[in-house]
ROKOLPA-77553 format. One record per residue: x, y, z of N, C-alpha, C, O in turn. Coordinates in pm, whole numbers, padded with zeros to 5 digits, always signed. Atoms other than C-alpha are relative to their C-alpha. Layout:
# residues N
XYZXYZXYZXYZ;...
END
This chain:
# residues 63
+00071+00014+00112-00861+01058-00844-00094+00101+00013-00090+00197-00063;+00096-00091-00028-01144+01242-00708+00046+00156-00097-00030+00210-00177;-00034-00135+00075-00953+01571-00855-00013+00000-00168-00040+00091-00246;+00032+00032+00161-00962+01382-01206-00121+00024-00063-00134+00077-00173;+00111-00003+00041-01307+01356-01217-00046+00142-00004-00093+00200-00102;+00051-00168+00000-01381+01718-01093+00059+00037-00120-00012+00062-00218;-00047-00086+00131-01154+01848-01350-00076-00025-00145-00117+00060-00224;+00097+00021+00129-01334+01662-01634-00112+00019+00011-00163+00067-00090;+00135-00069-00006-01658+01730-01520-00022+00149-00017-00129+00196-00056;-00007-00126+00007-01580+02068-01517+00041+00041-00135+00068+00157-00166;-00046-00053+00145-01489+02069-01869+00143-00028-00052+00151-00033-00175;-00109+00025+00053-01125+01996-01909+00009-00104-00082-00078-00190-00089;-00030+00090+00137-00981+01803-02194+00091-00109+00101+00119-00091+00219;-00081+00090-00061-00768+01471-02129+00135+00081+00024+00194+00062+00131;-00130-00041+00070-00464+01663-02248+00048+00100+00136+00158+00095+00191;-00003-00119-00052-00548+01990-02015+00031-00098+00185+00119-00069+00266;-00022+00081-00118-00578+01725-01701+00143-00028+00026+00206-00002+00129;-00148+00090-00028-00250+01558-01741+00085+00117+00015+00192+00092+00069;-00126-00093+00038-00061+01899-01800-00061+00055+00174+00027+00088+00252;+00014-00084-00124-00240+02042-01468+00017-00125+00116-00037-00074+00214;-00034+00120-00067-00153+01693-01254+00122+00050+00016+00162+00115+00114;-00122-00045+00003+00176+01747-01375+00064+00136+00068+00168+00127+00134;-00043-00085-00052+00223+02083-01271-00019+00015+00158+00050+00091+00226;+00022+00000-00137+00074+02011-00922+00100-00056+00026+00124-00013+00139;-00097+00141-00011+00370+01726-00916-00098-00116+00110-00068-00159+00221;+00087+00120+00002+00101+01473-00864+00041-00122-00043+00017-00136-00163;-00064+00111+00059+00267+01132-00909-00115-00063-00099-00232-00026-00089;+00114+00073+00066+00087+00884-01187-00002-00114+00101+00087-00129+00185;-00021+00105-00063-00024+00567-01038+00134-00090-00008+00168-00159+00087;-00124+00079+00021+00292+00403-01164+00130+00084+00044+00248+00064+00015;-00144-00075-00053+00498+00676-00974+00060+00056-00082+00180+00064-00055;-00132-00137+00058+00650+00932-01241-00035+00105+00037-00099+00131+00139;-00001-00158-00005+00651+01259-01273-00098+00096-00085-00164+00193-00048;+00077-00050+00106+00489+01345-01590-00121-00093-00023-00108-00215-00031;+00105+00086+00040+00142+01231-01665-00012+00043-00171+00033+00138-00235;+00007-00012+00164+00038+01167-02039-00171+00011+00022-00225-00015+00129;+00126+00013+00037-00324+01204-02164-00070-00177+00004-00183-00224+00019;+00041+00197+00047-00344+00792-02222-00023-00019+00133-00114-00099+00155;+00020+00061-00127-00320+00770-01845-00083+00038+00096-00105-00019+00202;+00110-00046-00064-00582+01004-01749-00103-00079-00061-00179-00156-00002;+00131+00096+00087-00812+00850-02003-00043-00146+00049-00160-00182+00061;-00015+00133-00056-00732+00495-01872-00092-00006+00139-00170-00094+00176;+00065-00002-00185-00853+00604-01489-00126+00030-00077-00212-00059-00073;+00135-00045+00045-01143+00793-01685-00074-00130-00066-00193-00133-00034;+00045+00087+00043-01229+00490-01860-00017-00165+00015-00070-00245-00062;-00013+00079-00064-01148+00219-01620-00122-00072+00040-00187-00019+00130;+00113+00053-00045-01438-00039-01594-00020-00034+00151-00124-00037+00217;-00022+00025-00172-01308-00124-01235-00012+00088+00086-00042+00064+00203;+00064-00115-00106-01357+00214-01100-00146+00004+00000-00198+00060-00097;+00161-00016-00005-01737+00186-01006-00038+00087+00105-00158+00107+00125;+00064-00024-00106-01741+00358-00718-00050+00186-00035-00052+00256+00067;+00070-00131+00069-01889+00730-00926-00108-00002+00011-00168-00107-00009;+00162+00023+00046-02224+00819-00925+00023+00168-00063+00074+00261+00000;-00011-00165+00031-02245+01157-01161-00151+00035+00044-00241-00049+00045;+00100-00094+00007-02513+01415-01089+00010+00118-00115+00085+00146-00209;+00001-00134+00098-02615+01719-01244+00114+00096+00046+00200+00146-00026;-00092-00068-00044-02424+01897-01031+00090-00033+00116+00138+00060+00180;-00092+00002-00089-02209+01715-00789+00050-00142-00023-00004-00215-00105;-00064+00125+00005-02012+01416-00758+00004-00056+00150+00074-00004+00236;-00011+00076-00110-02086+01165-00474+00059-00159+00008+00014-00251-00060;-00112+00147-00024-01847+00853-00381-00089-00089+00083-00133-00056+00193;+00088+00102-00028-02045+00554-00326+00083-00093+00078+00192-00042+00101;-00066+00147-00008-01906+00207-00195-00066-00128-00039-00004-00234-00029;
END
C-alpha cells in the first residue's frame, strides 16, 4: 500500500499505478494478478485508511 501512495504522490495517475503494479506481479487485495484503476482509486479514497499523513516531501506513517 505504501507503494501506491508513493506513486500517487509522485504524480502517477491511477491507471499508470495499476499498470505498474501489474507489471511488478503484485497481487490485488482480492488476490488477482491484474490491477484495475478502480481498485487503485478505491484504496486511495478509502476512508478507513487513516494511517497516512502527507507532508510536503515525505510520507510519514502513524498509528
